[in-house]
N, C-alpha and C positions, 0 to 999 in steps of 0.2 A: 326263855331263860329269864329268871327273875333279875331285876335291876341290881340287887345287892350281889348276886352271884356274878353278874356281868362285870361289876366294878372289881370284884375280887380277882376274876380271871384276867382282866385288863392289867391290874397292878402286878399280879404274879408273872405274867408274860413279859411285861416291861423289864422286870428284874431278871427273869430267867434268861433273856437274850444276852444280858451282860455275862452271865456265867458261860453261855454257849461259846463265846468267842474269846475267852481269856485263858483257857487251858489248852495248850498246844503241844507241849513237849512230853514225850513218854519214852520209857524203855521198852523195847520190843521183847516179846516172849514167843518163841517158836515151838510148835508141837505138831505131831501127826494126829490126824483125826480119821475116824472111820465113818461109814454111812450111818445116818440116824443119830448124829451127835449135834450138840449145840454148845454155845459158849456160856458157861456158868459164872456168875458174878455174885460173890457174897456181899450183902449190904447190911448197914445198920443205920436206921433213921432215929433221930433224937426227939421227934415230936414238934419241932419248930415249924413255922409257916412263913411265907413271904409277907403275908398281910401283917403279922404281928412282929416278925423278927427281921424283915428286910433281907439284905444280902447275906446275913449270917446263916439264914436257912439254906441258901444255895451253897455256901462254903461248906457247911457241915453235912448236907444231905444229897448233894448232886454227884452222881457217878457218871463219869465220862469214859466211854469205851471207844476205841479206835481200831482200825484194821486197814490194810492196803486197799486202794481203789483201782487205780490204773497208773502205769508209768508213761502212758502216751497222752499227749495233749488232746483235749476234747473241748468242744464248745460248752461253756458252763450254763448258758441261758436255756439250753434244751434238756438239762438233766432232771430226772425225777428219781426218788429213792423210796424203797419199800423194805420192811422187815417185820419179823414177828418177835414180840417180847412176852415171855411167860412171867407174870407177876403173881406171887403168892396171894391168895385171897385174903390172908390175914393182914396184908399191907393196906387193904381197903375195907377192912371189917368195921372200923370205928366210923361213926357218923361224921361227915365232913373231912374224912381222910382223903388225901389227894395224891395222885401220881401224875407228874408232869413228864412229857416226853418231847424231845426235839432232836432233829438230825442236823448235821453240818458237814462241811468238807474242809480239810486242811489242804490248801493249794501249794503245789510244789514246783520248784524250778527243774531244769534239766538234770541236775545232780541229785534230785530227790530231797532237797533242802526246803524247809518251810518258808513260804512267801507271804501267805495271808490266810485269814479264816473267812469262810463263806457260810453264814448261818442258813438253816432251813427257813423257808418263808412261812410255813404254817406250824404253829405250836399246838400240841395236843394236851388236854387235861382230862383225866378220869376222876370223878368225884363221887363219893358215897353220899347220896342225898336220901335220907330216911330209909336206908337199907337197900337202895337201888343204885347201881352204877350208871351215872350219866356222863356222857362224853361232850366235850366242848373243844372248839378249835378257833384259833386266832390268827388272822392274816397279818404278819408283821410289816408288810409293805403297805397295805391299805389301812392298817391299824383299825381293824374292825373284826367282829365275830363273823365266822363263816360256817356253813353247814358242815357239821362234823362227819356225817355219814359218807361224805365224798372222800374223806381222807383216812378214816379209821373205823375199825370195828372192835368191840370188846365182847368176847364170848366166854362163858364159864366152861372150863375144861371138863372132859368126861373121862371115865376109865382111869388110867394111871395119871391123867392130868387133872383129876377132879379137884385138887387143892389149889389150882391156878386159874387166873383169868388170862386169856390169850388176847393181847392187844396187838392187832395187826395194822401197821401203818401201810398206806397204799398211795403210791405216786405223789410223794411230797416234793414239790418244787423247791428251789432255793431262792434266797433273797436276790435283789437286783443291786446289792452293794456288798463289797468285800471289805474286811477290816485288816489293815496292815500297819506296821510300825515304820514311821519315817522320822529319822533324826530323834529317836527316843519318844516320839509322840504317836498315838494311835490315830489314824486317819481313815476315812471311808473313800473307796474308789468304786465308781459305777461299773457294773457288769454289762457289756454290750453284746450284741449278737455274735461278734467275732472274737470275743474274749475266750482264750483257750489256755487251759492248764492241766497238768497231771494232778492227781489228788489222792489223799487218804480219806476214808469215810469215817464219820463219827456219830455216836448216839449218846444223848444225855438222858438220864433217868433220875428224877428227883422226887422224894417223898415228903409230904407235908402232913401235919396233924396226926402223925402216927409214930409211936415210939416202939421200936422192936427191930429185930434182925431176921435175916433169912437169906434165901438164894433165889435170884432171878436168872432167867435164861434168854439168850438172844439167838435167833436163827433166821435163815433165809434172807440174808442181806443182799439186796439187789439195787443197782443203779442202772437206769436205762436212758438212752437218748432216742426218742421216738420208739421204733420197734427194735433197735439195736441194744443188746445187753453189753454194758460197759463193765460192770462188777456183778459177780454172782457167787456168793459165799454161803454154802450150806454146811461147812465144816467137815465135809467128806474127804477133803484133801489137806495136805500140809498148808498151814496158813499162819501168818504172824498176827498177833493181837496185843493190845496194851490198854491200860486204863489208869484213871487218876481220881482221887477224892481228897479233899482238904489239901490240895496242891502237892500231894505225894503219890507216887506210883502205887498202884494196887499190886500186891505181891502175887507170885505164882500160886501160893497156897490158897489165896482167896479168889483166884481167877483161873479157870481151866476149861479145856474142851472135854466134855463128858457125854456119855450116852444119855439121851433124854427119853 
């Protein structure tokens, strides 16, 4: 990785983590889904970047998607999350166009109320470098670049998916610190081996250096603890989902389960 790109990724991820833990409240949308369906999200990127525009880029271009994880308390330190994101090729067509992806958990109390936010540990970035899509990953705990191939693949779709890149996240662990509000102030609390919570799952997708709109799709959302499946959503059954951009709920018109 070139040093200039390394610095860009470092700055982007430092700001991206702020976005990941500040959007927590959504309105639920419930629908029935059939086999071979996915969650469609309409997006509109305005061409900004974290490097030039700072947090304004995240505010305007970050789409936060959520769905139920589990109502049972589980040990957070052992959890890993995977999912597939279908991103239109046009979103990465321009040189230096970027798509950032991160996962997170909303931690819940026994009544299903929000307690704290737990960011994903590894942040993923796909960049168009001279016409080729390069993948980068950043460990937010160690604060250093890590081998992307361990956590993500990006393949050009074929057949009816030929207009998409399929970004597959695999076994992304979560941070060792949760973010919660205490007396009106945000504080961090360490996650120990015996820290257990119920949770909702979340995915952030943010576009940079690209001005345009389209539809992306999310599928095969999984959270595991070792070999045990905690969450497994392929949208073949009734499921809740919700989303937010610019601190506003994404409407049902712009977000729906459809045949993929």
